[in-house]
N, C-alpha and C positions, 0 to 999 in steps of 0.2 A: 430030029433036029429041034433045038431050043430056039424060041423066038422071044426077043425082048421088045415089048411094045407098050404104048400108053394104055393105062387102065381104062376099062369100059364098065358101064353099069352092070353088064351081064357077068362080070367077074366077081361082083360083091358076095354072092353066096359062098364061093370057094375061099375068098379072102377072109370072110367072116369066120368060116370054119377054122382056118389056120389061126387067126388072131384069138378066137375064143379058146383054142387049145393052150395058147401061151398065158392067157388070163387064168384059166383053171389050174394049170400044171406047173407054172414057173413064176419066178419073181422078175422076169425079164421086162414085163410091162407092169406098171404100178396100178393099172386098172384092176379092180377087184371083182366087179360084177360083169358077167358076160354081156356083150353088146347085142342089140337086136339089129336086124337088117335095116329097119327104118331109121334108127338112130345112127347107124354107121353111114348110111347114105347122106343124111342131113349134116351130121357133125364132122365127117371125115371126107367122104367122096366129093362133096361140094366144094372143097378147097382147091381142087386141082384144075389146071388148064393144060392145053397142049403146048403152050409157050409160056415163058416167064419163069418166076422164081419157084412157084409151087406146082410141082409135077409128080406124077406117080407112074412107074413103070412096072409091068408084070412080066414074069417069066412063064412061058407057056410051052409045053411039049405034048404033041399029039393030042391037042385039044384039052389038056389038063393044066390048070393054073397052079403053079408051084410055089409062088411067092411074089413079093414086091419090094420095091425100094421107093421112098417118097421124100419130098421136102415140104416142110411146113413153116409157118411163121415161128420164129424163135421167141419173141416177146411181142406184146401188143403196142408198145411205145414206138413212135415213128422213127426214132434214131436207130432202131434195131432192124429196119426194113431190109438192109442189104445182107443181113445175116439170116440163115435159115437152119432149122433143126432137121436132120435127116434121120431116117430109121429104115430098117430092113427086117423083114420076117420071111422065113422060108418054111414050107411044109417040112416037118422033121424028117420025113423020108427022103427029102431032096437035098438035105445038107451034105456038104463035103464034095460037091460035084462042080464047083466053080460058078455056081449061079449067083452067089452074092457078089463076087467080083464083076461079073457081066452086068448085073443090075446096077451096081454103083458106077461102073464106067459109063454107062448110058445116062444115068441120072446126073452125075456130076458134070459130064460133058455138056449136057443140055442146059442145066441151070447156070453153069459157068459163063454162058453167053447172054445171061439175062440180068446184068447189073447186080450180080450176087457176089459179095466179097468174102464171106466166110460160111462154111458148113460146119455145124456143131453136132455132136452125137453124145448122148447120155447113155452109159452102159452100166447096168446093174451088175455089181460084183458078187461073186466071181462069174466070169463069162470069158474064158480064155479064147474061145473061137471068135467071138465078136471083137475082142481086143485085137487079135491077130489080123482079122479082116480089115479092120479100120487102119491099123498100122501099114498093112500092105497097100492100102489105098492112099497113103500119104497123110493120114491123120496123126497128130501128135497130142500127147497128154497136155491138158490145160489146167486140170484141177480135180481134186477128189472131194466130194461132199460126203461126209461120214453120217451114216444112219439117218438118211433123209426120207426114207420110205419104210412103212411098216406093212408087211404082208405075210401071211402064213404064221402069224405069231411072233415075228422077229423083225428086227431092223436091218436095212440093207444100205450099203454104200453105193454111190454112183460116181463113176469115173467119167469126166467130161473130156472129150477129145475134139480137136478142131483141125480144119484144113483150109488153107487159103485157096480161093478160086480165081 
């Protein structure tokens, strides 16, 4: 049985392994250098609380952490406070099993109760699986930023999608 729960510090090694895979192998994240556990704890994990706009949920099955969905500040200026950027990462072996939908349902339901007005997601293209998940979760296309990231020796477009909360 899969459990969707708030992230714990003990999850960080598994989440770091998943994220570093995407850094090394894909353009999905525009991070280029792998993260360390200390950096991930300080720069990422420290953002989250169990209530409010910035939360992180993990999917766990039989003691194995399979992925996460989180919400983070969209921009640093105060007028953006009620908008959040959301992201989701799954262990490649766990994709296609409905975990993305379950994680987003929990995350979006929780942050929707926290004076959050918009959820925004930036998706490196091509990534049909992510686009399909976001559409299924009620996100709509908001704009395309062409060639805004360079990784693996080429430029990548980013599709921005949004959902009212």
